[in-house]
N, C-alpha and C positions, 0 to 999 in steps of 0.2 A: 505493499499500500504506499503511496507517495505520502510525504508529507506537505504539511501547509504553512503558507506564510501569509498573514494580514498585515500588512502596510495601510495607514492612517494618516491621510494627506489632509492637510487643512483647505489646501485648495485646489482647483481643477490645473495642475500642473507638478505641484509641490514634489510629490513623490518621486514622478519621473526625473526632474531636474536634479533632485537630490541623491537619488539612489538607482536610477534607472537603470545602470549596468550591471547591479547585485541583483534586481527584481529580475531582469531578464537571464542572467546567470543562473538565477534559481530555477526558473520557468526550463531553460535547456536542460537542467539536469532532473527533470521530473517532478519538480516541487509542483503544488498546486499553490498558484500564488493569486492574491486578492488584494486589491488596492480601493478601500474603503475613502472616498473624498466627503469630508465634514460639511463643508459652509458651500453647497451647489443650488439651494433655492431661487427660484424665478421669482421676481419682483414686479408685480404690475406697476406701470405709471411711477418709476423711479424719480426722486426728488433731490436736488441740492448736491450734495457732495457724493452721495450714490450715483446720482445721473452724470456727473464731470467724470466719473472714473470711466465711464462709457462712452462718453463722447470722447475724451481726450486719445480714445484708440480706434477713432475714425468712425465708430459704430453710433448711427442715429437714435433716439428715443424711441423711437416704434420697435426695434429691434429687442428680441428677447435674448438678451445677453447670455444669460445662464445657460438657456437651450441651446447655444452656439457652442459655448465651451464643454458643455457635456457632451455635445458631437465629437469635439476635438478631442476628447478623453478618450473616448470609445476609440477613435484612430491611435491614440498613441498606446492604449493598452494592447491592440492588434500588433503594432511594432513591435512591443516589450514580450509579445509572447504569452502575455497572462490571461486569466478569465476576464469575462466581461466584466467593467468596474461597477461598484456598488456607490451609490449616490445617497447620503443623508441630507434630510430634509431643513438643515439649517441656515440662516441666513448669514451674507458675511458682515464684517463689520460697520462698513458703511450703511448698512440696512439696521443698523443696532443702534445708531446714537452716536457714532463716532464721525465728527463733521469736517475733518480735515487729515490730509495726509500727516501732518505732525502727530496728530492725535493717535493713528494707528500705531505708532511708535513709544506710545510716553506711557505705556503701562494701561493693565485692564480697568476701565472706569469701576465705579462701585457700583453702576446702576445695571451690570452688563453680567448677568447671572445666567449664564451659558453652562456653569459648570456642573449642576446637578443633572440636567438634559443630557450634556454630552456623557458623563460617567453612566448613566441609565444605557444609553445607545451602545456604548461600547462594550458595555458588557453583554449585553444581548448579543451584539456580533460576535463577542469572542466566545460566548457560550454556544452559539448556531454553528461556529466555522472549528471550534478548537484545534485552533492553531499550535503548531508546533514553535513557531517563531513570530513575533510581532516586532515591526518597524513603525516608526514615529519621529518627529521631528525635535531636535535642542531648542529650537525657538534662538538659532543665531540670527540675529538682526532685529529681534523684538516685536517683531508683526503681534500685536494682539491676538490675532488668531491662531498663532501658532503658539504662544504661552497658553492659550485655553485647551488646545488638542493636548499639550504637552503634560500639562497639570491632570486633565482628565485621564489620558491613557496611563500614567505613572499610578493612579489611584485605582484604576479599572484592571490593570493588568493580571492582578494575584501574583502568582510566581512564575507567571511563564515569561521564557525569555526575550529580552527585546534588545535590538539593536536602535540605537538613538544615532538618526543621520545628521549630518552636518548640514545645514539651510543654505541651499546654492540658488541664487547667486549671491546672495547676502554676504557669505563669506569674503567676497571679491570686490565689494564695493566700498570697503573700508580697511584699514589697517588695524581698527581696533573696532570690529562692528560691536554692537550691543546684544550681550550675552546673560539675560536677566535671569536665568537658572545655572547660572555658572557653578554657584555653590554645589547642586547637586549634581551638575553634569564631570564636573572636574575631579568628584569624588570615584567615578568609576574607571574601569581601564578602557584604554582606548585600543581599538584594533583598526585595520586598515585592509581592504576587499583590493586586489588589484584585477583590473579589467582587461579582458580577453579582447583582441580585434573585432569577435562577432558580439560582444557584449556593447562596444562602444559605439559600434554602428547600430546597433538597436536602440541605445540611448538616443544617440543625435536624432534618429528619426523618430522617436517618440517625441522628442522635445520640438523638432519641427512641426508636429503636428498640431501644437498649440499657436495655430496661425496667428491669433487675435492677440497675444501674448508676445511676438517676437520684437516688433517695433517699440512698443513699450519699454521692455525689458532688457533689450540687447541691441536693440538700433535696426535689425534684419537678422537674417539667416548667417550671413557673414559676422556678426557681432556674436551670435552665440557660437559660432565656431571659435571665434577667440577667445570667447569666456571659456569654454569646454577645453582647448590648448590650456588654457592659463589653470585649471581646475588639475591638469594631469591626468594621468590612467587609472588612480586610485580615489577609491571613494573611501571617507573616514565617519567612524563610528565611534559613541560609547557604548558598553555592553553592560546591559543587567542581566544577571541569573546567568545559569548554565548552558552557553551555547551548544545546539544540536550541530554535528558535522554538516557544513555546508558544501 
């Protein structure tokens, strides 16, 4: 019987960007690999900063931005060779009262009470799929959605082994990116997984599938390639719990 890996991605691209090579490697080794993205809910008639986050990617207001991104996510998962993605019905931070880009990186607001709902949803998924390995974000960069997912996953994991990925491309945007969970993460052992040419190619293809994000995040496909080259042929994790053979 094949083993199962379950990755909890805050947004529709984070898992592929940060550990797509590892996910592709596990799938090639006949693991059952599931990517569950947390903040994927469509929102009718977005306003204010939430609408601006769509318009600045060249998408008019009438486009269902999250439906477009979910379609991209399906293509990315096919490129990685993993199962059809799971989408949880939670709203991204701009739809939860975070009204500007600086607010997204200024810590969790007191009235943002996603924690209980996320922990419950994560426990349900973990119970349903009985994964041998979990993966999730360290929240490097300090995006509030990444923090919420990391905290909830830490509480929901039980004793299951967990690889905490290094959030890309936040790690490359500053010499000193925010690390709000550093006290927890630096206490854990670090491991590095080297990518094969095949897993690198799968990761690149998956990243390219997120067409709506390439200009905003990287300045286009060539910028993505430059950033992937900067990241190198390794994916770096913090390790919690006894790891199964990968």
